[in-house]
C-alpha positions as CSV (number, residue, x, y, z in Angstrom):
1,M,26.7,-21.8,8.6
2,C,30.1,-20.9,7.3
3,I,30.7,-21.5,3.6
4,I,33.7,-21.2,1.4
5,V,32.6,-20.1,-2.1
6,D,34.9,-21.2,-4.9
7,T,35.5,-18.2,-7.1
8,N,34.2,-20.3,-10.1
9,V,30.6,-19.9,-8.7
10,M,30.8,-16.5,-7.0
11,S,28.8,-14.9,-9.8
12,C,26.1,-17.6,-9.6
13,V,25.8,-17.1,-5.8
14,L,25.3,-13.3,-6.3
15,D,22.8,-13.9,-9.1
16,K,19.3,-13.5,-7.6
17,N,17.9,-15.4,-10.6
18,N,20.1,-18.5,-10.1
19,Q,17.8,-20.9,-8.4
20,D,20.6,-23.4,-7.5
21,Y,23.1,-20.9,-5.9
22,F,21.1,-18.0,-4.7
23,P,20.1,-19.8,-1.5
24,V,23.8,-19.4,-0.4
25,F,23.6,-15.6,-0.8
26,D,20.2,-15.6,1.0
27,W,21.6,-17.6,3.9
28,V,24.5,-15.2,4.4
29,V,22.5,-12.0,4.0
30,N,19.2,-12.9,5.5
31,K,20.1,-15.6,8.1
32,N,23.1,-16.8,10.1
33,G,25.6,-17.6,7.4
34,K,29.1,-16.1,6.8
35,F,31.4,-16.3,3.8
36,V,34.8,-17.8,4.7
37,F,37.9,-17.1,2.6
38,G,41.6,-16.5,2.8
39,G,45.1,-17.2,1.6
40,T,47.1,-15.6,-1.2
41,K,45.8,-17.7,-4.1
42,Y,42.1,-17.2,-3.2
43,L,42.6,-13.5,-2.6
44,N,44.4,-13.2,-6.0
45,E,41.5,-15.0,-7.7
46,L,39.1,-12.7,-6.0
47,S,41.0,-9.5,-6.9
48,K,40.5,-10.3,-10.6
49,Q,36.7,-10.0,-9.9
50,K,36.4,-6.5,-8.5
51,K,32.6,-6.5,-8.0
52,F,32.8,-9.6,-5.8
53,L,35.6,-8.2,-3.8
54,S,33.7,-5.0,-3.0
55,F,30.7,-7.1,-2.1
56,L,32.7,-9.2,0.4
57,V,34.3,-6.0,1.9
58,E,30.8,-4.7,2.5
59,L,29.7,-8.0,4.1
60,G,32.9,-7.9,6.1
61,K,32.0,-4.5,7.6
62,L,28.8,-6.2,8.9
63,N,30.7,-9.2,10.4
64,K,29.3,-11.6,7.8
65,T,32.7,-12.8,6.5
66,F,35.6,-14.6,8.1
67,V,39.1,-14.1,6.6
68,A,41.4,-17.0,7.6
69,N,45.0,-16.2,8.6
70,K,46.8,-15.7,5.3
71,K,50.1,-17.3,6.4
72,V,48.4,-20.3,7.9
73,V,46.4,-20.9,4.7
74,D,49.5,-20.4,2.5
75,D,51.6,-22.7,4.6
76,L,48.9,-25.4,4.6
77,Q,48.5,-25.0,0.8
78,V,52.2,-25.7,0.3
79,K,52.0,-28.9,2.5
80,I,48.9,-30.0,0.6
81,E,50.5,-29.4,-2.8
82,N,53.5,-31.5,-1.6
83,S,51.3,-34.3,-0.4
84,V,49.1,-34.6,-3.6
85,T,50.8,-35.3,-6.9
86,N,48.0,-35.2,-9.5
87,S,47.9,-32.9,-12.5
88,D,44.1,-32.4,-12.0
89,F,44.6,-31.0,-8.5
90,D,44.5,-27.2,-8.9
91,D,42.6,-26.1,-5.8
92,P,44.9,-26.9,-2.9
93,H,44.1,-23.4,-1.6
94,L,40.5,-24.4,-1.0
95,I,41.4,-27.4,1.0
96,A,43.9,-25.2,2.9
97,I,41.0,-22.8,3.8
98,I,38.8,-25.7,4.9
99,I,41.6,-27.1,7.1
100,A,42.6,-23.8,8.6
101,T,39.1,-22.7,9.5
102,K,37.5,-26.2,10.1
103,C,34.8,-25.0,7.7
104,K,32.3,-27.8,7.0
105,L,30.9,-26.6,3.7
106,I,32.2,-25.5,0.4
107,C,30.2,-24.2,-2.6
108,S,31.8,-25.2,-5.9
109,D,30.9,-26.3,-9.4
110,D,34.2,-27.9,-10.1
111,S,33.3,-31.6,-10.1
112,R,36.9,-32.3,-11.1
113,A,37.9,-31.2,-7.6
114,D,35.4,-33.5,-5.8
115,K,37.9,-36.4,-5.5
116,F,40.3,-34.1,-3.7
117,L,37.6,-32.4,-1.6
118,K,36.4,-35.9,-0.5
119,S,39.8,-37.4,-0.1
120,K,40.1,-39.2,3.3
121,K,43.9,-39.4,2.7
122,V,44.3,-35.6,2.3
123,F,42.0,-34.7,5.2
124,N,43.3,-37.4,7.5
125,T,46.8,-36.3,6.9
126,F,45.9,-32.9,8.4
127,D,43.5,-34.3,11.1
128,A,40.6,-32.5,9.4
129,K,37.0,-33.4,8.4
130,I,35.9,-33.8,4.9
131,P,33.5,-31.0,4.0
132,S,30.1,-31.2,2.4
133,I,29.7,-29.7,-1.1
134,Y,26.9,-27.3,-2.0
135,R,26.2,-27.4,-5.7
136,K,22.4,-27.3,-6.3
137,A,19.2,-26.1,-4.7
138,K,18.6,-29.6,-3.4
139,H,21.7,-29.1,-1.2
140,K,19.9,-26.2,0.6
141,R,19.5,-28.4,3.7
142,L,23.3,-27.9,4.3
143,L,22.6,-24.2,4.9
144,C,21.9,-24.7,8.6
145,N,23.2,-23.7,12.0
146,K,24.9,-27.1,12.6
147,N,27.4,-26.1,9.9
148,I,28.5,-23.0,11.8
149,V,32.0,-23.4,13.1
150,E,33.8,-21.6,15.9
151,C,35.5,-19.1,13.6
152,C,32.1,-17.9,12.4
153,M,30.7,-17.2,15.8
154,P,28.8,-15.4,17.0
155,K,25.8,-16.1,14.7
156,L,24.6,-12.7,13.4
157,R,21.6,-11.6,11.5
158,L,21.5,-8.3,9.6
159,N,18.8,-5.8,10.3
160,K,16.5,-4.6,7.4
161,E,18.6,-1.6,6.7
162,Q,21.7,-3.6,6.4
163,K,20.0,-6.3,4.2
164,D,18.7,-3.5,1.9
165,K,22.3,-2.7,0.9
166,F,22.5,-6.1,-1.0
167,K,19.2,-5.9,-2.9
């Protein structure tokens, strides 16, 4: 399973006491999941949250992240911004990452973005599939191997020593 984690929930995903979002962390660290991210805007948002950035760097060293091509994501973001004219639309970078990587799953708590993340018009324009949204523990069923896309292959599990780094 590859998953894009909106920076608005990164702290929740890393919080072992958060019953709704911690399954995402667990899937990546203890099972076959990988975090997917990329593009200038996302990386800028992430750079403002240093502890998350260092966490992702450590996971990256263990091949548990996939960083999309920055130029591809940035170019797609511009095209998406030009195709959607709505003042509520402030996450074109997330849709650009989804399209660039073919990622099937996004973790976000921004319900305002749902209409864009589920927009047939936006995704059909770019010949892409609409992702599923992980928001609560009841969505745990989405954290499965069928949601692993090519950019996140091969599936990889960390050994005990590697997992212990994230306890």
